[in-house]
TORKOL-942761 format. One line per field, with one value per residue (C-alpha): residue in one letter; chain; z, x, y. Coordinates in steps of 0.5 Angstrom, whole numbers, plus 500, padded with zeros to 3 digits. Example, Ala and Ser with C-alpha at 12.3 -4.5 7.8 and 13.67 -1.06 7.14 Angstrom:
// TORKOL-942761
code = A_S
unit = A_A
w = 516_514
u = 525_527
v = 491_498
This chain:
// TORKOL-942761
code = M_T_A_I_H_L_L_A_P_F_Y_L_V_L_C_I_L_L_G_G_A_S_A_A_G_F_I_S_N_A_V_L_Q_L_A_A_L_P_I_L_Y_W_A_F_M_A_H_R_R_T_A_P_S_G_P_A_R_Q_L_M_G_L_A_I_L_L_L_A_L_F_A_V_Q_L_I_P_M_P_P_S_V_W_T_L_L_P_G_R_A_N_V_A_T_G_F_E_Q_L_G_L_A_L_P_W_L_S_I_S_L_N_P_Q_A_T_I_A_S_L_L_W_L_I_P_A_F_A_L_L_L_A_I_V_R_I_G_A_F_R_T_T_W_L_A_W_A_L_V_G_A_T_M_L_S_I_G_V_G_A_T_Q_V_A_G_G_E_R_A_A_T_Y_F_Y_Q_I_T_N_R_G_F_A_V_G_F_F_S_N_N_N_H_M_A_T_L_L_L_A_C_I_P_F_L_A_A_L_K_V_A_S_T_R_D_G_R_R_A_R_K_S_A_S_G_V_V_V_L_I_G_A_A_A_L_L_I_V_V_G_L_A_I_N_T_S_L_A_G_I_G_L_A_V_P_T_I_A_A_S_L_L_L_I_R_S_K_R_K_A_V_P_V_W_A_F_P_A_V_G_A_L_A_I_A_A_L_A_A_V_L_I_A_P_I_G_N_N_L_V_G_N_D_A_K_G_S_T_E_S_R_A_V_S_F_E_R_T_F_E_A_A_G_D_Y_F_P_A_G_S_G_I_G_T_F_Q_S_V_Y_R_T_Y_E_P_P_S_E_V_T_A_R_F_M_N_H_A_H_S_D_V_L_E_V_L_L_E_T_G_I_L_G_A_L_L_F_G_L_F_L_I_W_W_G_R_R_T_L_A_I_W_L_A_G_D_A_D_I_F_A_R_A_A_T_I_A_S_A_A_I_M_A_H_S_F_V_D_Y_P_L_R_T_A_A_I_S_A_L_F_A_A_C_L_A_L_M_V_E_P_R_P_F_R_G_R_R_D_E_E_E_P_S_V_R_H_L_S_A_D
unit = A_A_A_A_A_A_A_A_A_A_A_A_A_A_A_A_A_A_A_A_A_A_A_A_A_A_A_A_A_A_A_A_A_A_A_A_A_A_A_A_A_A_A_A_A_A_A_A_A_A_A_A_A_A_A_A_A_A_A_A_A_A_A_A_A_A_A_A_A_A_A_A_A_A_A_A_A_A_A_A_A_A_A_A_A_A_A_A_A_A_A_A_A_A_A_A_A_A_A_A_A_A_A_A_A_A_A_A_A_A_A_A_A_A_A_A_A_A_A_A_A_A_A_A_A_A_A_A_A_A_A_A_A_A_A_A_A_A_A_A_A_A_A_A_A_A_A_A_A_A_A_A_A_A_A_A_A_A_A_A_A_A_A_A_A_A_A_A_A_A_A_A_A_A_A_A_A_A_A_A_A_A_A_A_A_A_A_A_A_A_A_A_A_A_A_A_A_A_A_A_A_A_A_A_A_A_A_A_A_A_A_A_A_A_A_A_A_A_A_A_A_A_A_A_A_A_A_A_A_A_A_A_A_A_A_A_A_A_A_A_A_A_A_A_A_A_A_A_A_A_A_A_A_A_A_A_A_A_A_A_A_A_A_A_A_A_A_A_A_A_A_A_A_A_A_A_A_A_A_A_A_A_A_A_A_A_A_A_A_A_A_A_A_A_A_A_A_A_A_A_A_A_A_A_A_A_A_A_A_A_A_A_A_A_A_A_A_A_A_A_A_A_A_A_A_A_A_A_A_A_A_A_A_A_A_A_A_A_A_A_A_A_A_A_A_A_A_A_A_A_A_A_A_A_A_A_A_A_A_A_A_A_A_A_A_A_A_A_A_A_A_A_A_A_A_A_A_A_A_A_A_A_A_A_A_A_A_A_A_A_A_A_A_A_A_A_A_A_A_A_A_A_A_A_A_A_A_A_A_A_A_A_A_A_A_A_A_A_A_A_A_A_A_A_A_A_A_A_A_A_A_A_A_A_A_A_A_A_A_A_A_A_A_A_A_A_A_A_A_A_A_A_A_A
w = 485_486_493_493_488_494_498_496_495_502_506_502_504_511_511_509_514_520_518_517_523_523_531_533_532_535_536_529_526_530_527_520_522_525_519_515_517_514_508_508_510_504_499_501_501_494_488_482_476_471_472_475_470_470_473_478_480_480_485_489_489_492_497_500_499_504_508_508_510_516_518_517_522_528_527_534_533_538_541_536_530_532_536_529_525_525_530_536_540_545_546_548_552_556_557_560_564_568_569_565_559_552_550_543_539_532_527_529_535_537_535_538_534_528_529_530_524_520_524_520_513_514_511_505_504_505_500_495_495_495_488_486_489_490_485_490_486_480_478_477_484_487_484_486_493_493_490_496_501_498_498_505_508_504_507_514_512_511_518_521_518_519_527_528_533_537_532_534_527_529_530_534_539_535_529_525_528_524_517_513_515_514_516_518_523_518_513_508_508_507_500_498_498_494_489_488_486_481_476_478_477_469_468_471_465_460_462_463_455_452_453_449_447_455_458_452_455_462_461_461_469_471_468_472_478_476_475_481_485_481_483_490_490_488_493_498_496_497_504_505_505_503_499_497_495_491_487_485_484_477_474_477_473_467_466_468_462_458_460_458_451_449_453_450_445_446_447_445_449_449_454_460_460_459_465_469_467_469_476_477_475_479_485_484_484_490_493_491_492_498_502_507_507_512_507_503_507_510_516_515_518_525_526_530_527_520_515_513_520_520_513_515_522_518_513_518_522_516_514_521_521_514_511_516_518_525_525_522_526_530_527_534_538_534_532_539_540_534_537_542_549_549_543_547_549_549_542_538_531_530_523_518_513_507_507_503_508_513_510_508_516_518_512_510_504_503_504_498_494_495_494_487_484_486_482_476_476_477_471_467_468_467_460_458_460_457_451_450_444_448_456_461_463_471_470_467_473_478_475_476_483_485_482_486_493_491_490_496_500_498_503_507_510_507_507_514_515_513_509_504_504_502_497_494_495_490_485_485_485_478_475_474_470_476_473_478_481_477_479_476_471_469_467_461_458_454_455_461_462_467_474_477_484_487
u = 523_527_526_519_520_523_517_514_521_523_517_516_523_522_515_520_524_519_513_515_510_503_502_508_512_507_511_515_508_506_512_510_502_505_509_504_499_503_503_495_494_498_494_488_490_493_491_490_491_488_482_484_485_478_482_485_478_476_481_480_472_474_479_473_468_473_472_465_466_470_464_458_461_462_455_451_445_439_439_432_437_444_441_438_445_448_453_450_446_452_453_446_446_453_449_443_447_450_443_444_440_442_446_447_452_456_456_464_464_470_470_477_480_476_479_485_485_484_489_494_492_494_501_499_493_499_503_497_495_503_503_496_495_501_505_511_515_519_518_526_527_521_523_531_528_525_530_535_531_530_538_538_533_537_543_540_537_543_546_541_542_549_548_543_536_540_542_542_538_532_527_522_521_515_518_521_528_533_530_532_526_530_526_520_518_515_519_514_513_520_519_513_518_523_518_515_522_523_519_522_529_526_523_529_534_529_529_537_537_531_532_538_546_547_543_546_553_551_546_552_554_546_545_551_548_541_544_547_541_537_543_542_534_535_540_535_529_534_536_529_526_518_515_510_516_519_513_511_518_517_511_514_520_517_512_518_522_516_517_524_522_516_519_513_509_503_503_499_493_495_501_496_494_500_503_497_498_505_503_498_503_509_505_502_509_511_505_505_513_515_518_513_507_502_496_496_502_501_501_497_490_494_497_492_497_497_494_489_486_486_483_477_475_476_471_466_466_465_459_456_457_455_452_454_461_464_468_475_480_476_479_483_477_473_477_479_471_472_478_477_478_483_487_488_495_499_500_495_492_494_491_487_493_489_487_481_478_480_476_470_470_470_466_461_458_460_467_467_463_468_474_470_470_477_479_475_478_485_484_481_487_492_489_489_496_499_495_497_502_506_505_509_513_513_505_506_512_506_501_507_508_501_499_505_502_495_497_501_495_491_495_498_497_502_498_497_504_505_511_507_501_504_509_501_498_505_503_496_498_503_497_493_499_500_505_510_509_510_512_512_518_516_510_514_516_510_505_503_498_493_495_499_499_502
v = 553_547_546_545_539_536_535_529_525_527_525_519_517_519_515_508_510_511_507_501_498_496_494_498_504_509_515_514_514_520_524_522_524_531_532_531_537_542_539_537_545_547_542_545_552_552_555_551_555_549_545_537_532_527_521_525_528_521_519_525_522_516_518_522_516_513_519_518_510_513_518_513_508_513_516_514_510_509_502_501_502_498_492_490_490_483_481_486_481_479_487_488_482_485_491_487_483_489_492_498_502_500_506_510_506_507_501_501_497_501_508_510_504_507_514_511_507_514_517_512_514_521_520_517_522_528_524_524_531_533_531_531_538_541_539_538_533_531_524_522_525_521_515_516_517_511_507_510_508_501_501_503_498_493_495_495_488_485_487_484_477_477_480_474_475_479_484_492_494_491_497_494_490_486_484_477_477_472_475_481_486_493_499_495_490_484_482_480_488_489_484_489_494_491_489_496_499_494_498_505_502_501_507_511_506_509_515_516_515_519_527_530_528_530_525_519_522_520_514_510_511_512_504_502_505_502_495_495_497_492_486_489_487_480_479_483_478_472_474_476_470_472_467_472_476_471_469_476_478_474_478_484_484_481_487_492_488_490_498_498_494_498_505_510_506_502_495_490_488_481_483_484_477_474_478_476_468_469_472_466_461_464_464_457_454_458_455_448_448_443_449_450_455_457_457_451_447_440_444_450_447_445_452_457_462_460_464_458_458_466_467_461_465_472_470_467_473_477_473_474_481_482_487_493_490_491_498_499_497_492_486_484_484_481_475_473_472_466_463_456_458_452_455_462_463_470_470_474_475_482_482_478_477_479_486_484_479_485_490_486_484_491_495_490_491_499_497_492_496_502_497_495_502_503_497_499_506_503_498_503_508_501_500_507_508_502_503_510_511_517_514_517_511_513_512_505_504_506_501_495_497_499_492_488_492_490_482_481_485_478_475_480_486_491_497_497_500_508_507_502_506_512_509_506_513_516_510_512_519_518_515_521_524_530_536_539_546_552_559_565_564_558_561_564_557_554_549_545_540_539_541_546_550_555
Protein backbone atom coordinates (compact mmCIF):
# COMPACT_ATOMS: atom_id res chain seq x y z
CA MET A 1 0.00 0.00 0.00
CA THR A 2 2.99 2.31 0.22
CA ALA A 3 2.67 3.32 -3.44
CA ILE A 4 -0.58 5.11 -2.59
CA HIS A 5 1.23 7.20 0.00
CA LEU A 6 3.51 8.57 -2.72
CA LEU A 7 0.64 10.33 -4.49
CA ALA A 8 0.42 13.54 -2.44
CA PRO A 9 4.22 13.96 -2.05
CA PHE A 10 4.77 13.37 -5.78
CA TYR A 11 2.02 15.79 -6.78
CA LEU A 12 3.37 18.44 -4.39
CA VAL A 13 6.79 18.19 -6.04
CA LEU A 14 5.15 18.39 -9.47
CA CYS A 15 3.30 21.57 -8.42
CA ILE A 16 6.54 23.19 -7.21
CA LEU A 17 8.39 22.28 -10.41
CA LEU A 18 5.67 23.35 -12.84
CA GLY A 19 3.45 25.82 -11.01
CA GLY A 20 5.80 28.70 -10.31
CA ALA A 21 4.11 31.45 -12.35
CA SER A 22 0.81 33.31 -12.12
CA ALA A 23 0.78 35.36 -15.33
CA ALA A 24 2.70 32.82 -17.42
CA GLY A 25 3.28 29.10 -17.60
CA PHE A 26 -0.12 28.27 -19.07
CA ILE A 27 1.02 24.94 -20.52
CA SER A 28 2.72 23.74 -17.34
CA ASN A 29 -0.27 24.79 -15.25
CA ALA A 30 -2.58 23.01 -17.68
CA VAL A 31 -0.51 19.85 -17.12
CA LEU A 32 -1.02 20.22 -13.37
CA GLN A 33 -4.75 20.72 -13.82
CA LEU A 34 -5.10 17.65 -16.04
CA ALA A 35 -3.03 15.57 -13.63
CA ALA A 36 -5.36 16.68 -10.83
CA LEU A 37 -8.50 15.32 -12.50
CA PRO A 38 -7.98 11.63 -11.60
CA ILE A 39 -7.09 12.69 -8.04
CA LEU A 40 -10.33 14.64 -7.76
CA TYR A 41 -12.31 11.73 -9.19
CA TRP A 42 -10.72 9.31 -6.73
CA ALA A 43 -11.38 11.69 -3.83
CA PHE A 44 -15.07 12.03 -4.66
CA MET A 45 -15.52 8.27 -5.20
CA ALA A 46 -13.49 7.18 -2.15
CA HIS A 47 -15.32 5.32 0.58
CA ARG A 48 -14.80 6.70 4.07
CA ARG A 49 -14.80 4.14 6.88
CA THR A 50 -14.77 6.72 9.66
CA ALA A 51 -16.48 10.06 10.06
CA PRO A 52 -14.29 13.10 9.32
CA SER A 53 -13.09 15.16 12.24
CA GLY A 54 -14.76 18.44 13.13
CA PRO A 55 -11.86 20.55 11.79
CA ALA A 56 -11.87 18.55 8.55
CA ARG A 57 -15.59 19.15 8.06
CA GLN A 58 -15.13 22.84 8.76
CA LEU A 59 -12.26 23.11 6.27
CA MET A 60 -14.30 21.31 3.62
CA GLY A 61 -17.17 23.67 4.39
CA LEU A 62 -14.92 26.66 3.76
CA ALA A 63 -13.79 25.11 0.46
CA ILE A 64 -17.43 24.67 -0.57
CA LEU A 65 -18.16 28.30 0.32
CA LEU A 66 -15.24 29.37 -1.87
CA LEU A 67 -16.71 27.43 -4.79
CA ALA A 68 -20.11 28.97 -4.05
CA LEU A 69 -18.51 32.43 -4.23
CA PHE A 70 -17.30 31.66 -7.74
CA ALA A 71 -20.78 30.41 -8.69
CA VAL A 72 -22.52 33.50 -7.32
CA GLN A 73 -20.27 35.76 -9.38
CA LEU A 74 -21.20 33.91 -12.58
CA ILE A 75 -25.00 34.02 -12.24
CA PRO A 76 -26.54 36.17 -15.06
CA MET A 77 -28.74 39.03 -13.84
CA PRO A 78 -31.22 41.25 -15.70
CA PRO A 79 -30.19 44.85 -16.49
CA SER A 80 -32.54 46.14 -13.82
CA VAL A 81 -30.35 44.39 -11.23
CA TRP A 82 -26.74 44.59 -12.41
CA THR A 83 -26.98 48.28 -13.29
CA LEU A 84 -27.64 48.96 -9.60
CA LEU A 85 -24.28 47.50 -8.61
CA PRO A 86 -21.47 49.99 -7.89
CA GLY A 87 -18.94 50.42 -10.70
CA ARG A 88 -21.30 49.38 -13.51
CA ALA A 89 -22.29 52.82 -14.79
CA ASN A 90 -19.50 52.88 -17.39
CA VAL A 91 -20.50 49.41 -18.59
CA ALA A 92 -24.10 50.48 -19.12
CA THR A 93 -22.97 53.68 -20.84
CA GLY A 94 -20.81 51.67 -23.22
CA PHE A 95 -23.74 49.58 -24.41
CA GLU A 96 -25.92 52.69 -24.80
CA GLN A 97 -23.28 54.50 -26.89
CA LEU A 98 -23.09 51.47 -29.19
CA GLY A 99 -26.85 51.52 -29.55
CA LEU A 100 -27.18 48.07 -28.03
CA ALA A 101 -29.80 46.86 -25.59
CA LEU A 102 -28.49 46.10 -22.13
CA PRO A 103 -27.88 42.34 -21.84
CA TRP A 104 -28.03 40.07 -18.83
CA LEU A 105 -24.66 40.20 -17.05
CA SER A 106 -23.12 38.62 -13.98
CA ILE A 107 -21.38 40.23 -11.01
CA SER A 108 -18.06 39.40 -12.62
CA LEU A 109 -17.11 41.92 -15.28
CA ASN A 110 -15.14 39.16 -16.99
CA PRO A 111 -16.74 35.71 -16.47
CA GLN A 112 -14.05 34.04 -18.60
CA ALA A 113 -11.34 35.35 -16.27
CA THR A 114 -13.34 34.15 -13.26
CA ILE A 115 -13.60 30.65 -14.68
CA ALA A 116 -9.89 30.70 -15.51
CA SER A 117 -9.13 31.66 -11.90
CA LEU A 118 -11.19 28.71 -10.70
CA LEU A 119 -9.24 26.36 -12.97
CA TRP A 120 -6.03 27.77 -11.50
CA LEU A 121 -7.16 26.49 -8.07
CA ILE A 122 -7.62 22.89 -9.21
CA PRO A 123 -4.11 21.70 -8.12
CA ALA A 124 -4.63 23.10 -4.62
CA PHE A 125 -8.03 21.42 -4.28
CA ALA A 126 -6.59 18.15 -5.58
CA LEU A 127 -3.73 18.10 -3.07
CA LEU A 128 -6.07 19.04 -0.23
CA LEU A 129 -8.41 16.16 -1.04
CA ALA A 130 -5.55 13.73 -1.68
CA ILE A 131 -4.48 14.24 1.94
CA VAL A 132 -7.76 14.77 3.77
CA ARG A 133 -10.12 12.57 1.77
CA ILE A 134 -7.92 9.82 0.29
CA GLY A 135 -5.07 9.75 2.81
CA ALA A 136 -2.55 9.31 -0.02
CA PHE A 137 0.45 10.52 1.98
CA ARG A 138 2.87 10.00 4.82
CA THR A 139 3.75 13.11 6.76
CA THR A 140 7.49 12.44 6.68
CA TRP A 141 7.39 11.67 2.94
CA LEU A 142 5.44 14.89 2.32
CA ALA A 143 7.99 16.88 4.33
CA TRP A 144 10.99 15.30 2.59
CA ALA A 145 9.32 15.92 -0.79
CA LEU A 146 9.03 19.61 0.08
CA VAL A 147 12.64 19.74 1.27
CA GLY A 148 13.91 17.96 -1.84
CA ALA A 149 12.03 20.25 -4.23
CA THR A 150 13.22 23.30 -2.29
CA MET A 151 16.85 22.20 -2.41
CA LEU A 152 16.56 21.60 -6.14
CA SER A 153 15.04 25.05 -6.59
CA ILE A 154 17.92 26.62 -4.63
CA GLY A 155 20.39 24.84 -6.93
CA VAL A 156 18.62 26.23 -9.98
CA GLY A 157 18.61 29.68 -8.39
CA ALA A 158 22.37 29.49 -7.86
CA THR A 159 22.91 28.77 -11.56
CA GLN A 160 20.67 31.72 -12.42
CA VAL A 161 22.70 34.13 -10.30
CA ALA A 162 25.97 32.71 -11.61
CA GLY A 163 24.81 32.94 -15.23
CA GLY A 164 23.42 36.45 -14.92
CA GLU A 165 20.41 37.78 -16.79
CA ARG A 166 21.17 35.59 -19.80
CA ALA A 167 21.24 32.34 -17.81
CA ALA A 168 19.50 29.47 -19.62
CA THR A 169 17.90 28.21 -16.40
CA TYR A 170 15.18 30.86 -16.26
CA PHE A 171 12.01 29.00 -17.16
CA TYR A 172 9.66 31.92 -17.83
CA GLN A 173 9.88 34.79 -20.29
CA ILE A 174 8.42 37.21 -17.74
CA THR A 175 10.67 36.79 -14.71
CA ASN A 176 13.10 38.57 -12.37
CA ARG A 177 16.29 38.08 -14.34
CA GLY A 178 19.46 38.45 -12.34
CA PHE A 179 17.79 37.06 -9.21
CA ALA A 180 17.55 33.54 -7.79
CA VAL A 181 13.97 32.63 -8.67
CA GLY A 182 14.42 28.85 -8.91
CA PHE A 183 11.39 27.25 -10.54
CA PHE A 184 9.38 30.45 -10.09
CA SER A 185 9.05 33.55 -12.22
CA ASN A 186 9.15 35.87 -9.19
CA ASN A 187 11.95 35.89 -6.62
CA ASN A 188 9.49 36.82 -3.84
CA HIS A 189 7.55 33.62 -4.45
CA MET A 190 10.75 31.60 -4.32
CA ALA A 191 11.37 33.22 -0.92
CA THR A 192 7.94 32.03 0.22
CA LEU A 193 8.91 28.45 -0.61
CA LEU A 194 12.14 28.80 1.37
CA LEU A 195 10.26 30.15 4.39
CA ALA A 196 7.66 27.36 4.29
CA CYS A 197 10.38 24.72 4.19
CA ILE A 198 12.05 25.85 7.44
CA PRO A 199 9.43 24.56 9.94
CA PHE A 200 9.19 21.21 8.15
CA LEU A 201 12.94 20.80 8.54
CA ALA A 202 12.41 21.39 12.27
CA ALA A 203 9.64 18.79 12.35
CA LEU A 204 11.85 16.25 10.58
CA LYS A 205 14.56 16.95 13.15
CA VAL A 206 12.17 16.10 15.99
CA ALA A 207 10.76 13.08 14.14
CA SER A 208 14.23 11.63 13.54
CA THR A 209 14.85 11.11 17.26
CA ARG A 210 11.49 10.13 18.66
CA ASP A 211 10.75 6.59 17.47
CA GLY A 212 12.72 3.84 19.09
CA ARG A 213 16.33 2.67 19.17
CA ARG A 214 16.68 2.15 15.43
CA ALA A 215 15.53 5.70 14.76
CA ARG A 216 17.99 7.07 17.30
CA LYS A 217 20.88 5.21 15.65
CA SER A 218 20.13 6.74 12.26
CA ALA A 219 19.23 10.14 13.71
CA SER A 220 22.76 11.55 13.45
CA GLY A 221 22.85 11.06 9.69
CA VAL A 222 19.41 12.59 9.29
CA VAL A 223 20.37 15.55 11.47
CA VAL A 224 23.40 16.17 9.24
CA LEU A 225 21.14 16.23 6.17
CA ILE A 226 18.69 18.55 7.91
CA GLY A 227 21.51 20.85 8.99
CA ALA A 228 22.88 20.98 5.44
CA ALA A 229 19.42 21.74 4.09
CA ALA A 230 18.95 24.53 6.66
CA LEU A 231 22.28 26.04 5.65
CA LEU A 232 21.27 25.93 1.99
CA ILE A 233 18.03 27.75 2.83
CA VAL A 234 20.02 30.52 4.48
CA VAL A 235 22.17 30.72 1.34
CA GLY A 236 19.02 30.64 -0.79
CA LEU A 237 17.49 33.58 1.08
CA ALA A 238 20.74 35.51 0.74
CA ILE A 239 21.00 35.10 -3.04
CA ASN A 240 17.24 35.53 -3.45
CA THR A 241 17.36 39.01 -1.84
CA SER A 242 13.60 39.25 -1.19
CA LEU A 243 13.16 41.84 1.57
CA ALA A 244 9.94 40.26 2.81
CA GLY A 245 11.61 36.85 2.76
CA ILE A 246 14.49 38.11 4.88
CA GLY A 247 12.14 39.86 7.30
CA LEU A 248 9.79 36.90 7.72
CA ALA A 249 12.72 34.50 8.14
CA VAL A 250 13.31 35.80 11.68
CA PRO A 251 9.91 34.87 13.19
CA THR A 252 9.74 31.71 11.07
CA ILE A 253 13.06 30.48 12.44
CA ALA A 254 12.04 31.49 15.98
CA ALA A 255 8.77 29.53 15.75
CA SER A 256 10.62 26.55 14.26
CA LEU A 257 13.11 26.57 17.14
CA LEU A 258 10.14 26.64 19.52
CA LEU A 259 8.80 23.56 17.72
CA ILE A 260 12.09 21.75 18.27
CA ARG A 261 12.31 22.77 21.91
CA SER A 262 8.71 21.95 22.81
CA LYS A 263 8.54 18.77 20.69
CA ARG A 264 5.13 17.30 21.54
CA LYS A 265 4.58 19.29 24.74
CA ALA A 266 2.11 22.12 25.06
CA VAL A 267 3.62 25.59 24.74
CA PRO A 268 2.77 28.53 27.02
CA VAL A 269 0.20 30.99 25.75
CA TRP A 270 2.69 33.87 25.95
CA ALA A 271 4.70 32.27 23.12
CA PHE A 272 2.11 33.35 20.54
CA PRO A 273 2.25 37.12 21.14
CA ALA A 274 6.02 36.85 21.54
CA VAL A 275 6.48 35.35 18.07
CA GLY A 276 3.93 37.82 16.68
CA ALA A 277 5.81 40.76 18.17
CA LEU A 278 9.07 39.39 16.76
CA ALA A 279 7.47 39.17 13.31
CA ILE A 280 6.25 42.77 13.50
CA ALA A 281 9.65 43.98 14.69
CA ALA A 282 11.52 42.11 11.96
CA LEU A 283 9.25 43.41 9.20
CA ALA A 284 9.41 46.93 10.60
CA ALA A 285 13.20 46.75 10.58
CA VAL A 286 13.18 45.73 6.94
CA LEU A 287 10.74 48.48 6.00
CA ILE A 288 12.58 51.32 7.73
CA ALA A 289 16.08 50.14 6.87
CA PRO A 290 17.90 52.31 4.29
CA ILE A 291 18.03 49.48 1.75
CA GLY A 292 15.15 50.62 -0.42
CA ASN A 293 11.68 49.18 -0.83
CA ASN A 294 8.72 50.18 -2.96
CA LEU A 295 6.14 50.28 -0.18
CA VAL A 296 7.30 52.92 2.29
CA GLY A 297 10.64 53.92 0.77
CA ASN A 298 11.50 57.45 -0.25
CA ASP A 299 10.79 56.77 -3.94
CA ALA A 300 7.70 54.61 -3.41
CA LYS A 301 5.17 57.33 -4.19
CA GLY A 302 7.08 58.48 -7.25
CA SER A 303 7.05 55.14 -9.06
CA THR A 304 3.92 54.01 -10.89
CA GLU A 305 5.06 50.40 -10.47
CA SER A 306 5.51 50.57 -6.70
CA ARG A 307 3.46 48.75 -4.11
CA ALA A 308 2.56 52.06 -2.50
CA VAL A 309 0.83 53.26 -5.68
CA SER A 310 -0.69 49.85 -6.37
CA PHE A 311 -2.12 49.60 -2.85
CA GLU A 312 -3.58 53.10 -3.03
CA ARG A 313 -5.28 52.58 -6.39
CA THR A 314 -6.49 49.08 -5.58
CA PHE A 315 -8.02 50.27 -2.32
CA GLU A 316 -9.75 53.12 -4.17
CA ALA A 317 -11.11 50.70 -6.75
CA ALA A 318 -12.24 48.28 -4.02
CA GLY A 319 -14.26 51.10 -2.48
CA ASP A 320 -15.84 52.01 -5.81
CA TYR A 321 -16.93 48.40 -6.49
CA PHE A 322 -17.96 47.58 -2.93
CA PRO A 323 -19.95 45.60 -1.81
CA ALA A 324 -20.32 43.29 -4.83
CA GLY A 325 -16.75 43.44 -6.14
CA SER A 326 -15.61 43.50 -9.74
CA GLY A 327 -15.29 39.74 -10.19
CA ILE A 328 -12.54 37.24 -9.54
CA GLY A 329 -9.77 37.59 -12.11
CA THR A 330 -10.69 41.11 -13.19
CA PHE A 331 -7.92 43.01 -11.40
CA GLN A 332 -5.87 43.85 -14.49
CA SER A 333 -8.75 45.28 -16.52
CA VAL A 334 -10.12 47.25 -13.57
CA TYR A 335 -6.74 48.59 -12.44
CA ARG A 336 -6.02 50.03 -15.90
CA THR A 337 -9.05 52.31 -15.58
CA TYR A 338 -7.46 53.93 -12.51
CA GLU A 339 -4.17 54.72 -14.23
CA PRO A 340 -3.74 58.25 -15.63
CA PRO A 341 -3.29 58.13 -19.44
CA SER A 342 0.11 59.78 -19.10
CA GLU A 343 1.37 56.81 -17.06
CA VAL A 344 0.25 54.07 -19.45
CA THR A 345 3.18 52.15 -20.95
CA ALA A 346 3.86 48.68 -22.31
CA ARG A 347 4.44 47.55 -18.71
CA PHE A 348 1.39 46.78 -16.59
CA MET A 349 0.42 45.80 -13.05
CA ASN A 350 -0.56 42.12 -13.21
CA HIS A 351 -1.62 41.87 -9.55
CA ALA A 352 -2.15 44.21 -6.63
CA HIS A 353 0.88 42.74 -4.83
CA SER A 354 -1.43 42.20 -1.88
CA ASP A 355 -3.77 39.23 -2.01
CA VAL A 356 -5.92 40.81 0.70
CA LEU A 357 -6.54 44.00 -1.29
CA GLU A 358 -7.07 42.09 -4.53
CA VAL A 359 -9.61 39.80 -2.87
CA LEU A 360 -11.42 42.84 -1.48
CA LEU A 361 -11.57 44.45 -4.94
CA GLU A 362 -12.68 41.35 -6.79
CA THR A 363 -15.06 39.74 -4.28
CA GLY A 364 -16.31 42.60 -2.11
CA ILE A 365 -18.09 41.89 1.14
CA LEU A 366 -18.65 38.18 0.47
CA GLY A 367 -14.96 37.56 -0.05
CA ALA A 368 -14.10 39.62 3.04
CA LEU A 369 -16.53 37.61 5.17
CA LEU A 370 -15.19 34.30 3.84
CA PHE A 371 -11.63 35.42 4.51
CA GLY A 372 -12.64 36.37 8.04
CA LEU A 373 -14.22 32.95 8.62
CA PHE A 374 -11.06 31.28 7.38
CA LEU A 375 -8.86 33.32 9.71
CA ILE A 376 -11.08 32.34 12.65
CA TRP A 377 -10.82 28.66 11.68
CA TRP A 378 -7.06 28.90 11.19
CA GLY A 379 -6.54 30.73 14.47
CA ARG A 380 -8.57 28.21 16.46
CA ARG A 381 -6.79 25.26 14.88
CA THR A 382 -3.38 26.83 15.49
CA LEU A 383 -4.14 27.39 19.17
CA ALA A 384 -5.51 23.86 19.55
CA ILE A 385 -2.45 22.31 17.89
CA TRP A 386 0.11 24.25 19.92
CA LEU A 387 -1.70 23.99 23.26
CA ALA A 388 -2.18 20.23 22.95
CA GLY A 389 -0.02 18.11 25.24
CA ASP A 390 0.65 15.46 22.60
CA ALA A 391 0.50 17.45 19.38
CA ASP A 392 1.44 16.37 15.88
CA ILE A 393 4.77 18.08 15.15
CA PHE A 394 4.02 18.20 11.43
CA ALA A 395 0.71 19.92 12.15
CA ARG A 396 2.68 22.50 14.13
CA ALA A 397 5.08 22.89 11.21
CA ALA A 398 2.07 23.39 8.94
CA THR A 399 0.79 26.24 11.14
CA ILE A 400 4.16 28.03 10.89
CA ALA A 401 4.46 27.51 7.13
CA SER A 402 0.88 28.62 6.45
CA ALA A 403 1.39 31.68 8.68
CA ALA A 404 4.51 32.65 6.70
CA ILE A 405 2.64 32.24 3.41
CA MET A 406 -0.29 34.36 4.62
CA ALA A 407 1.99 37.03 6.04
CA HIS A 408 3.82 37.31 2.72
CA SER A 409 0.46 37.44 0.92
CA PHE A 410 -0.30 40.77 2.60
CA VAL A 411 2.46 42.40 0.53
CA ASP A 412 2.63 40.09 -2.48
CA TYR A 413 0.69 37.40 -4.33
CA PRO A 414 2.41 34.00 -3.78
CA LEU A 415 -0.96 32.23 -3.50
CA ARG A 416 -1.67 33.16 -7.12
CA THR A 417 0.84 30.48 -8.16
CA ALA A 418 -0.14 26.81 -8.26
CA ALA A 419 3.07 25.92 -6.42
CA ILE A 420 2.41 28.00 -3.30
CA SER A 421 -1.38 27.52 -3.32
CA ALA A 422 -0.86 23.73 -3.42
CA LEU A 423 1.70 23.93 -0.61
CA PHE A 424 -0.71 26.10 1.39
CA ALA A 425 -3.49 23.56 0.83
CA ALA A 426 -1.19 20.76 2.03
CA CYS A 427 -0.47 22.75 5.21
CA LEU A 428 -4.17 23.25 5.89
CA ALA A 429 -4.79 19.55 5.31
CA LEU A 430 -2.13 18.58 7.85
CA MET A 431 -3.74 20.90 10.39
CA VAL A 432 -6.93 18.79 10.47
CA GLU A 433 -5.06 15.63 11.53
CA PRO A 434 -5.71 13.46 8.47
CA ARG A 435 -4.74 9.82 8.53
CA PRO A 436 -2.94 7.92 5.75
CA PHE A 437 -4.69 5.34 3.61
CA ARG A 438 -5.14 1.98 5.31
CA GLY A 439 -5.76 -1.22 3.38
CA ARG A 440 -7.12 -4.55 4.52
CA ARG A 441 -3.80 -5.69 5.92
CA ASP A 442 -3.52 -2.49 7.92
CA GLU A 443 -6.98 -3.06 9.41
CA GLU A 444 -5.58 -5.92 11.46
CA GLU A 445 -3.46 -3.39 13.36
CA PRO A 446 -5.12 -1.62 16.29
CA SER A 447 -6.45 1.93 16.44
CA VAL A 448 -7.06 4.56 13.82
CA ARG A 449 -7.94 8.19 14.26
CA HIS A 450 -10.18 10.35 12.15
CA LEU A 451 -9.93 9.64 8.42
CA SER A 452 -9.18 6.71 6.15
CA ALA A 453 -10.32 5.72 2.69
CA ASP A 454 -10.07 2.95 0.15
